[in-house]
VOSE-347247 format. One record per residue (C-alpha): x, y, z; residue number from 1. Coordinates in nm, 3 decimals. Each point is the difference from the previous one (the first is absolute). Example, Ala and Ser with C-alpha at 12.3 -4.5 7.8 and 13.67 -1.06 7.14 Angstrom:
[pt [1.230 -0.450 0.780] 1],
[pt [0.137 0.344 -0.066] 2],
//
This chain:
[pt [0.124 4.990 3.320] 1],
[pt [-0.015 -0.188 -0.328] 2],
[pt [0.150 -0.334 -0.084] 3],
[pt [0.295 -0.016 -0.237] 4],
[pt [-0.041 0.066 -0.367] 5],
[pt [-0.047 -0.353 -0.147] 6],
[pt [-0.368 -0.073 -0.057] 7],
[pt [-0.151 -0.305 0.167] 8],
[pt [-0.340 -0.022 -0.172] 9],
[pt [0.073 -0.312 -0.206] 10],
[pt [0.153 -0.174 0.302] 11],
[pt [-0.306 0.075 0.217] 12],
[pt [-0.232 -0.125 -0.273] 13],
[pt [0.195 -0.326 -0.043] 14],
[pt [0.007 -0.069 0.374] 15],
[pt [-0.371 0.072 0.033] 16],
[pt [-0.091 -0.229 -0.290] 17],
[pt [0.237 -0.269 0.126] 18],
[pt [-0.185 0.005 0.331] 19],
[pt [-0.334 0.004 -0.185] 20],
[pt [-0.116 0.318 0.174] 21],
[pt [-0.227 0.258 -0.163] 22],
[pt [0.088 0.368 -0.017] 23],
[pt [-0.292 0.077 0.231] 24],
[pt [0.115 -0.250 0.267] 25],
[pt [0.361 0.119 -0.008] 26],
[pt [-0.106 0.365 0.008] 27],
[pt [-0.220 -0.073 0.303] 28],
[pt [0.290 -0.168 0.182] 29],
[pt [0.221 0.302 -0.072] 30],
[pt [-0.262 0.258 0.096] 31],
[pt [-0.014 0.165 -0.344] 32],
[pt [-0.256 0.007 -0.280] 33],
[pt [0.000 -0.255 -0.281] 34],
[pt [0.032 0.282 -0.254] 35],
[pt [0.314 0.129 0.175] 36],
[pt [0.150 -0.351 -0.001] 37],
[pt [-0.078 -0.024 -0.371] 38],
[pt [0.195 0.321 -0.059] 39],
[pt [0.292 -0.141 0.201] 40],
[pt [0.002 -0.322 -0.203] 41],
[pt [0.017 0.207 -0.318] 42],
[pt [0.283 0.215 0.138] 43],
[pt [-0.215 0.314 0.002] 44],
[pt [0.051 0.063 0.371] 45],
[pt [0.312 -0.019 0.210] 46],
[pt [-0.011 -0.194 0.323] 47],
[pt [0.063 0.152 0.341] 48],
[pt [0.237 -0.183 0.233] 49],
[pt [-0.279 -0.100 0.247] 50],
[pt [-0.201 -0.150 -0.287] 51],
[pt [0.311 -0.176 -0.129] 52],
[pt [0.048 -0.155 0.344] 53],
[pt [-0.365 -0.113 0.008] 54],
[pt [0.033 -0.163 -0.341] 55],
[pt [0.319 -0.181 0.099] 56],
[pt [-0.159 -0.126 0.322] 57],
[pt [-0.311 -0.117 -0.186] 58],
[pt [0.201 -0.208 -0.247] 59],
[pt [0.251 -0.115 0.262] 60],
[pt [0.309 0.142 -0.170] 61],
[pt [0.263 0.260 0.074] 62],
[pt [-0.079 0.355 -0.120] 63],
[pt [0.316 -0.002 -0.209] 64],
[pt [-0.121 -0.309 -0.187] 65],
[pt [-0.316 0.186 -0.098] 66],
[pt [0.183 0.280 -0.177] 67],
[pt [0.079 -0.142 -0.341] 68],
[pt [0.195 0.143 -0.287] 69],
[pt [-0.251 -0.012 -0.287] 70],
[pt [0.076 0.359 -0.101] 71],
[pt [0.378 -0.043 0.007] 72],
[pt [-0.038 -0.320 -0.201] 73],
[pt [-0.205 0.190 -0.259] 74],
[pt [0.262 0.275 -0.008] 75],
[pt [0.266 -0.262 -0.067] 76],
[pt [-0.196 -0.156 -0.286] 77],
[pt [-0.067 0.341 -0.153] 78],
[pt [0.363 0.108 0.036] 79],
[pt [0.110 -0.316 -0.181] 80],
[pt [-0.265 0.052 -0.267] 81],
[pt [0.096 0.362 -0.069] 82],
[pt [0.363 -0.105 -0.008] 83],
[pt [-0.066 -0.176 -0.330] 84],
[pt [0.162 0.154 -0.306] 85],
[pt [-0.350 0.077 -0.129] 86],
[pt [-0.016 0.288 0.251] 87],
[pt [0.360 0.117 -0.039] 88],
[pt [-0.105 0.348 -0.117] 89],
[pt [-0.305 0.042 0.223] 90],
[pt [0.177 0.205 0.267] 91],
[pt [-0.183 -0.174 0.284] 92],
[pt [0.156 0.030 0.344] 93],
[pt [-0.023 -0.239 0.294] 94],
[pt [-0.223 0.253 0.174] 95],
[pt [-0.243 -0.007 -0.293] 96],
[pt [-0.024 -0.378 0.041] 97],
[pt [-0.052 0.024 0.375] 98],
[pt [-0.271 0.262 -0.048] 99],
[pt [-0.186 -0.231 -0.240] 100],
[pt [0.019 -0.296 0.239] 101],
[pt [-0.115 0.211 0.296] 102],
[pt [-0.277 0.202 -0.167] 103],
[pt [-0.149 -0.268 -0.223] 104],
[pt [0.127 -0.353 0.072] 105],
[pt [-0.276 -0.155 -0.213] 106],
[pt [0.124 0.192 -0.304] 107],
[pt [0.356 -0.099 0.088] 108],
[pt [-0.088 -0.368 0.011] 109],
[pt [-0.187 0.036 -0.331] 110],
[pt [0.315 0.151 -0.156] 111],
[pt [0.204 -0.297 0.126] 112],
[pt [-0.248 -0.248 -0.150] 113],
[pt [-0.002 0.192 -0.328] 114],
[pt [0.378 -0.004 -0.016] 115],
[pt [0.004 -0.373 0.079] 116],
[pt [-0.226 -0.052 -0.301] 117],
[pt [0.212 0.224 -0.220] 118],
[pt [0.322 -0.171 0.106] 119],
[pt [-0.144 -0.347 -0.069] 120],
[pt [-0.109 0.111 -0.347] 121],
[pt [0.334 0.167 -0.070] 122],
[pt [0.196 -0.307 0.102] 123],
[pt [-0.228 -0.226 -0.202] 124],
[pt [0.043 0.217 -0.306] 125],
[pt [0.379 -0.012 0.036] 126],
[pt [-0.028 -0.379 0.000] 127],
[pt [-0.216 0.019 -0.312] 128],
[pt [-0.301 -0.147 0.180] 129],
[pt [-0.248 0.285 -0.040] 130],
[pt [-0.108 0.260 -0.251] 131],
[pt [-0.081 0.328 0.176] 132],
[pt [-0.182 0.122 -0.307] 133],
[pt [-0.313 -0.185 0.102] 134],
[pt [0.077 -0.340 -0.147] 135],
[pt [-0.085 -0.331 0.157] 136],
[pt [0.169 -0.084 0.330] 137],
[pt [0.028 0.359 0.120] 138],
[pt [-0.148 -0.076 0.343] 139],
[pt [0.256 -0.072 0.272] 140],
[pt [-0.028 0.015 0.377] 141],
[pt [0.290 0.017 0.250] 142],
[pt [-0.140 -0.288 0.203] 143],
[pt [0.295 -0.047 0.232] 144],
[pt [-0.020 0.364 0.115] 145],
[pt [-0.373 -0.036 0.058] 146],
[pt [0.055 -0.307 0.217] 147],
[pt [0.283 0.167 0.194] 148],
[pt [-0.216 0.308 0.059] 149],
[pt [-0.293 -0.210 0.126] 150],
[pt [0.224 -0.188 0.243] 151],
[pt [0.152 0.328 0.119] 152],
[pt [-0.342 0.162 0.045] 153],
[pt [-0.107 -0.292 0.219] 154],
[pt [0.329 0.002 0.197] 155],
[pt [0.056 -0.357 -0.120] 156],
[pt [-0.255 -0.125 0.253] 157],
[pt [-0.316 -0.182 -0.106] 158],
[pt [-0.202 -0.114 0.304] 159],
[pt [-0.249 -0.206 -0.203] 160],
[pt [0.284 -0.212 -0.137] 161],
[pt [0.153 -0.029 0.347] 162],
[pt [-0.334 -0.128 0.132] 163],
[pt [-0.038 -0.246 -0.288] 164],
[pt [0.352 -0.134 0.046] 165],
[pt [-0.053 -0.034 0.375] 166],
[pt [-0.316 -0.207 -0.052] 167],
[pt [0.171 -0.230 -0.248] 168],
[pt [0.308 -0.034 0.221] 169],
[pt [-0.215 -0.111 0.293] 170],
[pt [-0.153 -0.275 -0.216] 171],
[pt [0.342 -0.105 -0.129] 172],
[pt [0.145 -0.021 0.350] 173],
[pt [-0.306 -0.195 0.116] 174],
[pt [0.051 -0.256 -0.277] 175],
[pt [0.349 -0.088 0.124] 176],
[pt [0.100 -0.120 0.345] 177],
[pt [0.285 0.145 0.203] 178],
[pt [0.259 -0.214 -0.174] 179],
[pt [-0.098 0.093 -0.355] 180],
[pt [0.143 0.289 -0.198] 181],
[pt [-0.185 0.292 -0.151] 182],
[pt [0.071 -0.154 -0.339] 183],
[pt [-0.184 -0.319 0.101] 184],
[pt [-0.298 0.200 0.124] 185],
[pt [-0.002 0.202 -0.322] 186],
[pt [-0.010 -0.319 -0.208] 187],
[pt [-0.284 -0.139 0.211] 188],
[pt [-0.197 0.326 -0.023] 189],
[pt [0.034 0.018 -0.378] 190],
[pt [-0.132 -0.353 -0.038] 191],
[pt [-0.282 0.025 0.255] 192],
[pt [-0.132 0.340 -0.109] 193],
[pt [0.082 0.020 -0.370] 194],
[pt [0.065 -0.363 -0.093] 195],
[pt [0.349 0.091 -0.118] 196],
[pt [0.306 -0.225 0.009] 197],
[pt [0.327 0.189 0.040] 198],
[pt [0.307 -0.163 -0.144] 199],
[pt [0.345 0.093 -0.122] 200],
[pt [0.109 -0.076 -0.354] 201],
[pt [0.219 0.118 -0.286] 202],
[pt [-0.157 0.299 -0.174] 203],
[pt [0.116 0.195 -0.306] 204],
[pt [0.270 0.258 0.062] 205],
[pt [-0.148 0.321 0.140] 206],
[pt [-0.315 -0.167 0.141] 207],
[pt [-0.011 0.007 0.381] 208],
[pt [-0.347 -0.143 0.060] 209],
[pt [-0.271 -0.163 -0.210] 210],
[pt [-0.366 -0.028 0.093] 211],
[pt [-0.176 -0.281 -0.187] 212],
[pt [-0.370 0.050 0.073] 213],
[pt [-0.106 -0.302 -0.205] 214],
[pt [0.226 -0.245 0.182] 215],
[pt [-0.043 0.186 0.329] 216],
[pt [0.375 0.034 0.039] 217],
[pt [0.228 0.275 0.122] 218],
[pt [0.356 -0.057 -0.116] 219],
[pt [0.308 0.189 0.116] 220],
[pt [0.328 -0.014 -0.189] 221],
[pt [0.266 -0.231 0.144] 222],
[pt [0.259 0.272 -0.061] 223],
[pt [-0.147 0.227 0.268] 224],
[pt [0.125 0.044 0.354] 225],
[pt [-0.245 -0.144 0.257] 226],
[pt [-0.102 0.343 0.134] 227],
[pt [-0.064 0.126 -0.353] 228],
[pt [-0.216 -0.302 -0.085] 229],
[pt [-0.209 0.043 0.316] 230],
[pt [-0.050 0.369 -0.078] 231],
[pt [-0.104 -0.084 -0.358] 232],
[pt [-0.265 -0.240 0.133] 233],
[pt [-0.120 0.257 0.255] 234],
[pt [-0.026 0.252 -0.285] 235],
[pt [-0.227 -0.235 -0.197] 236],
[pt [-0.204 -0.062 0.312] 237],
[pt [-0.043 0.375 0.036] 238],
[pt [-0.144 0.023 -0.351] 239],
[pt [-0.263 -0.258 0.101] 240],
[pt [-0.067 0.051 0.371] 241],
[pt [0.022 0.380 0.005] 242],
[pt [-0.155 0.070 -0.341] 243],
[pt [-0.294 0.208 0.142] 244],
[pt [0.234 0.220 0.205] 245],
[pt [0.241 0.045 -0.291] 246],
[pt [-0.285 0.084 -0.238] 247],
[pt [-0.135 0.262 0.242] 248],
[pt [0.340 0.166 0.038] 249],
[pt [0.053 0.015 -0.376] 250],
[pt [-0.349 0.145 -0.043] 251],
[pt [0.082 0.272 0.252] 252],
[pt [0.291 0.127 -0.212] 253],
[pt [0.007 0.190 -0.328] 254],
[pt [0.172 -0.258 -0.218] 255],
[pt [-0.001 -0.041 -0.375] 256],
[pt [0.173 -0.205 -0.270] 257],
[pt [0.211 -0.278 0.156] 258],
[pt [0.035 0.158 0.346] 259],
[pt [-0.275 -0.221 0.154] 260],
[pt [0.194 -0.312 -0.102] 261],
[pt [0.315 0.127 0.172] 262],
[pt [-0.202 0.116 0.299] 263],
[pt [-0.157 -0.345 0.037] 264],
[pt [0.345 -0.157 -0.002] 265],
[pt [0.129 0.249 0.261] 266],
[pt [-0.299 -0.054 0.229] 267],
[pt [0.030 -0.379 -0.029] 268],
[pt [0.366 0.038 0.103] 269],
[pt [-0.112 0.212 0.296] 270],
[pt [-0.240 -0.278 0.105] 271],
[pt [0.277 -0.260 -0.040] 272],
[pt [0.234 0.198 0.226] 273],
[pt [-0.274 0.045 0.260] 274],
[pt [-0.073 -0.374 -0.013] 275],
[pt [0.361 -0.117 0.029] 276],
[pt [0.096 0.272 0.250] 277],
[pt [-0.312 0.069 0.214] 278],
[pt [-0.025 0.357 0.125] 279],
[pt [0.019 -0.038 0.378] 280],
[pt [0.275 -0.267 0.015] 281],
[pt [0.198 0.184 -0.266] 282],
[pt [-0.024 0.337 0.180] 283],
[pt [0.103 -0.173 0.321] 284],
[pt [0.301 -0.153 -0.176] 285],
[pt [0.099 0.341 -0.139] 286],
[pt [-0.008 0.155 0.345] 287],
[pt [0.176 -0.292 0.171] 288],
[pt [0.285 -0.015 -0.251] 289],
[pt [0.006 0.377 -0.065] 290],
[pt [-0.075 -0.055 -0.368] 291],
[pt [0.276 -0.255 -0.053] 292],
[pt [-0.103 -0.111 -0.348] 293],
[pt [0.216 -0.313 -0.018] 294],
[pt [-0.127 -0.132 0.335] 295],
[pt [-0.359 0.067 -0.101] 296],
[pt [0.032 -0.170 -0.338] 297],
[pt [0.123 -0.313 0.176] 298],
[pt [-0.284 0.014 0.252] 299],
[pt [-0.266 0.019 -0.271] 300],
[pt [0.195 -0.194 -0.266] 301],
[pt [-0.022 0.284 -0.246] 302],
[pt [0.242 0.200 -0.214] 303],
[pt [0.180 0.327 0.069] 304],
[pt [-0.218 0.190 -0.247] 305],
[pt [-0.323 -0.149 0.133] 306],
[pt [0.086 0.109 0.354] 307],
[pt [0.090 0.352 -0.113] 308],
[pt [-0.329 0.035 -0.186] 309],
[pt [-0.200 -0.128 0.295] 310],
[pt [0.171 0.246 0.233] 311],
[pt [-0.138 0.291 -0.204] 312],
[pt [-0.360 -0.121 0.049] 313],
[pt [-0.007 0.023 0.380] 314],
[pt [-0.237 0.296 0.016] 315],
[pt [-0.291 -0.130 0.207] 316],
[pt [-0.139 0.284 0.216] 317],
[pt [0.116 -0.051 0.357] 318],
[pt [0.243 -0.278 -0.097] 319],
[pt [0.229 0.146 -0.260] 320],
[pt [0.367 -0.053 -0.074] 321],
[pt [0.266 0.248 -0.103] 322],
[pt [-0.103 0.222 -0.295] 323],
[pt [0.234 -0.137 -0.266] 324],
[pt [0.092 0.062 -0.360] 325],
[pt [0.090 -0.270 -0.250] 326],
[pt [0.160 0.016 -0.341] 327],
[pt [0.107 -0.275 -0.238] 328],
[pt [0.236 0.065 -0.288] 329],
[pt [0.197 -0.198 -0.256] 330],
[pt [0.365 0.047 -0.097] 331],
[pt [-0.102 0.241 -0.277] 332],
[pt [-0.161 0.233 0.254] 333],
[pt [-0.361 -0.078 -0.096] 334],
[pt [-0.229 0.031 0.302] 335],
[pt [-0.258 -0.278 -0.013] 336],
[pt [-0.154 0.050 0.344] 337],
[pt [-0.027 0.314 0.211] 338],
[pt [-0.195 0.085 0.313] 339],
[pt [0.065 0.255 0.273] 340],
[pt [-0.152 0.061 0.339] 341],
[pt [0.328 0.125 0.146] 342],
[pt [-0.022 0.331 -0.186] 343],
[pt [0.292 -0.065 -0.234] 344],
[pt [-0.074 0.092 -0.361] 345],
[pt [0.056 -0.269 -0.262] 346],
[pt [0.033 0.079 -0.369] 347],
[pt [-0.317 -0.066 -0.197] 348],
[pt [0.144 -0.051 -0.347] 349],
[pt [0.378 0.021 -0.001] 350],
[pt [0.267 -0.175 0.203] 351],
[pt [0.066 0.112 0.354] 352],
[pt [0.315 0.164 0.134] 353],
[pt [0.317 -0.210 -0.061] 354],
[pt [0.121 0.096 0.348] 355],
[pt [-0.288 -0.192 0.155] 356],
[pt [0.106 -0.337 0.145] 357],
[pt [-0.269 -0.184 -0.196] 358],
[pt [0.247 0.029 -0.291] 359],
[pt [0.329 -0.050 0.183] 360],
[pt [-0.147 -0.323 0.143] 361],
[pt [0.079 -0.163 -0.335] 362],
[pt [0.370 0.038 0.084] 363],
[pt [-0.038 -0.225 0.308] 364],
[pt [-0.229 -0.286 -0.109] 365],
[pt [-0.224 -0.158 0.265] 366],
[pt [0.132 0.237 0.268] 367],
[pt [-0.219 0.252 0.183] 368],
[pt [0.126 0.351 -0.072] 369],
[pt [-0.085 0.268 0.260] 370],
[pt [-0.018 0.373 -0.069] 371],
[pt [-0.119 0.322 0.161] 372],
[pt [-0.136 0.199 -0.294] 373],
[pt [-0.069 0.372 -0.004] 374],
[pt [-0.229 0.166 -0.253] 375],
[pt [0.066 0.356 -0.126] 376],
[pt [-0.271 0.138 0.232] 377],
[pt [0.196 -0.131 0.301] 378],
[pt [-0.218 -0.298 0.093] 379],
[pt [0.205 -0.307 0.095] 380],
[pt [-0.098 -0.363 -0.050] 381],
[pt [0.140 -0.332 0.113] 382],
[pt [0.027 -0.233 -0.299] 383],
[pt [0.105 -0.360 -0.044] 384],
[pt [0.042 -0.174 -0.334] 385],
[pt [0.094 -0.343 -0.124] 386],
[pt [0.040 -0.148 -0.345] 387],
[pt [-0.181 -0.323 -0.082] 388],
[pt [0.013 -0.242 -0.291] 389],
[pt [-0.304 -0.165 -0.154] 390],
[pt [-0.016 -0.292 -0.238] 391],
[pt [0.293 -0.213 -0.102] 392],
[pt [-0.132 -0.326 0.148] 393],
[pt [0.064 -0.194 -0.319] 394],
[pt [0.306 -0.041 -0.220] 395],
[pt [0.071 0.311 -0.208] 396],
[pt [-0.310 0.173 0.138] 397],
[pt [0.023 0.381 -0.005] 398],
[pt [0.013 0.183 0.330] 399],
[pt [-0.154 0.328 0.109] 400],
[pt [0.201 0.222 0.229] 401],
[pt [-0.207 0.237 0.213] 402],
[pt [0.055 0.223 0.301] 403],
[pt [-0.254 0.047 0.279] 404],
[pt [0.012 0.323 0.199] 405],
[pt [-0.190 0.039 0.328] 406],
[pt [0.011 0.288 0.244] 407],
[pt [-0.161 0.242 0.240] 408],
[pt [0.029 0.354 0.128] 409],
[pt [0.308 0.041 0.219] 410],
[pt [-0.225 0.039 0.306] 411],
[pt [-0.106 -0.365 -0.032] 412],
[pt [0.349 -0.137 -0.068] 413],
[pt [0.066 -0.117 0.362] 414],
[pt [-0.287 -0.247 -0.040] 415],
[pt [0.197 -0.183 -0.271] 416],
[pt [0.284 -0.232 0.097] 417],
[pt [0.211 0.123 -0.291] 418],
[pt [0.051 0.335 0.173] 419],
[pt [0.195 -0.155 0.288] 420],
[pt [0.347 0.150 0.035] 421],
[pt [-0.082 0.305 -0.214] 422],
[pt [-0.002 0.358 0.123] 423],
[pt [-0.335 0.100 -0.145] 424],
[pt [0.036 0.361 0.119] 425],
[pt [0.329 0.053 -0.185] 426],
[pt [-0.098 0.200 -0.307] 427],
[pt [0.345 -0.060 -0.148] 428],
[pt [-0.094 -0.367 -0.051] 429],
[pt [-0.292 0.091 -0.226] 430],
[pt [0.045 -0.059 -0.373] 431],
[pt [-0.149 0.285 -0.208] 432],
[pt [-0.249 -0.146 -0.248] 433],
[pt [-0.280 0.135 -0.219] 434],
[pt [-0.303 -0.123 -0.191] 435],
[pt [0.155 0.034 -0.344] 436],
[pt [0.252 0.221 -0.175] 437],
[pt [-0.255 0.214 -0.185] 438],
[pt [-0.161 0.117 0.324] 439],
[pt [0.295 -0.022 0.240] 440],
[pt [0.160 0.335 0.098] 441],
[pt [0.334 -0.151 0.109] 442],
[pt [0.243 0.156 -0.248] 443],
[pt [0.309 -0.140 0.174] 444],
[pt [-0.089 -0.362 -0.081] 445],
[pt [0.265 -0.170 -0.212] 446],
[pt [-0.249 -0.272 -0.097] 447],
[pt [-0.249 0.238 -0.159] 448],
[pt [-0.123 -0.130 -0.337] 449],
[pt [-0.211 0.306 -0.095] 450],
[pt [-0.020 0.360 0.116] 451],
[pt [-0.315 0.107 0.186] 452],
[pt [-0.282 0.083 -0.240] 453],
[pt [0.018 0.373 0.082] 454],
[pt [0.379 0.024 -0.059] 455],
[pt [0.196 0.056 -0.320] 456],
[pt [0.356 -0.092 -0.097] 457],
[pt [0.299 0.228 0.038] 458],
[pt [0.364 -0.084 -0.058] 459],
[pt [0.283 0.131 0.216] 460],
[pt [0.307 0.010 -0.229] 461],
[pt [0.228 0.058 0.300] 462],
[pt [-0.092 -0.292 0.227] 463],
[pt [-0.132 -0.331 -0.123] 464],
[pt [-0.252 -0.146 0.241] 465],
[pt [-0.030 -0.373 0.070] 466],
[pt [-0.352 0.021 -0.140] 467],
[pt [-0.101 0.246 -0.271] 468],
[pt [-0.344 0.015 0.155] 469],
[pt [0.143 0.155 0.315] 470],
[pt [0.064 0.317 -0.204] 471],
[pt [-0.362 0.039 -0.107] 472],
[pt [-0.165 0.328 0.098] 473],
[pt [-0.352 0.081 0.115] 474],
[pt [-0.225 0.163 -0.261] 475],
//
């Protein structure tokens, strides 16, 4: 009997490398040849159920956690890509896209990267920033997508940064007695190890932190909340204390243009989160409170967004948390952060479905909005969302309004406190959502902004529909 259709090669490879085990050693433990394991890691062989069970036992995880959705994620990206108006007359069907992802995923990922490049150039040209005729400045790279892809490929878990943060945290805690705060220990560590004085002062608008290497000072803006200032200092510490680990991770990826700069910033933020919210105590807090974000942020003196991000990184083999997804969007629908281990598909380029509670959360500021979401394929997810406001800590300062969405597959919902009192088995409670209008097959949606890419308009002169797109027909 064969395991289910999703391929697990990339997941096996990441777990093996995270445990620093060679292919030969893992193959020996499983009772197979190294060449056969290599084929598995490259998705050229399916895995039998007994072998799946052996792999799960070796890495100390549940078999279901081993089966990842790389192929379905690629299908989603390709569906969104081919939904662009550029391919309106191509006649491609969803089955064509699925065949490409299944038969040649490497080619599929190359097509996605190529379209990312094309889209960046097209957008830049529309802004008048680039001449596609070969003039100067015609080289653009979609750096944010490259960073998101790298984080997704590594399941948002970087053991070398976890180890580095744990070592530094031990030294920080040792520099402060039982009555001192983490902030005091952080100040002491910065001075003893790097000769840096940390102080708070007035900085120009828009500047959160300033590192003055000549004066050996680290300055945080007096307009920041305490938890934000501490995180900013931990971020700078990551750039210094974890520089070798960050450099090695960047070198392991295929980055170009300004993507390494963004990747360095993202990895320093990862280190900061691991430093402020150490893995084992944080995982324990998640389990004790059943992922009660507001209780956890008070325990670790962090923000709502910082806790949500840290929850998505709990992927240590044998000590993992719930497989979660996270999305951050602004009030215009622009997705600035996306990551999914739950299996839910998140739009790569366009805004997500307006029925998703990550958008309706803006209607109830600072309140946690709970939703059971159902994708067109039938998979259900448990999603929470809350709007947050950033900035505004000085007179007339502009504010940024964002929404943070966090969730899991419906099977994991009972582990989250927000599911209490809900009938999770009642399908009628599920809100039908999709990835985006151009690839969503739900024709009865009154909030549809575009027809699916493989549909064309028709007009019923007898009955006027609430949405003209509901009358589109399949071509």
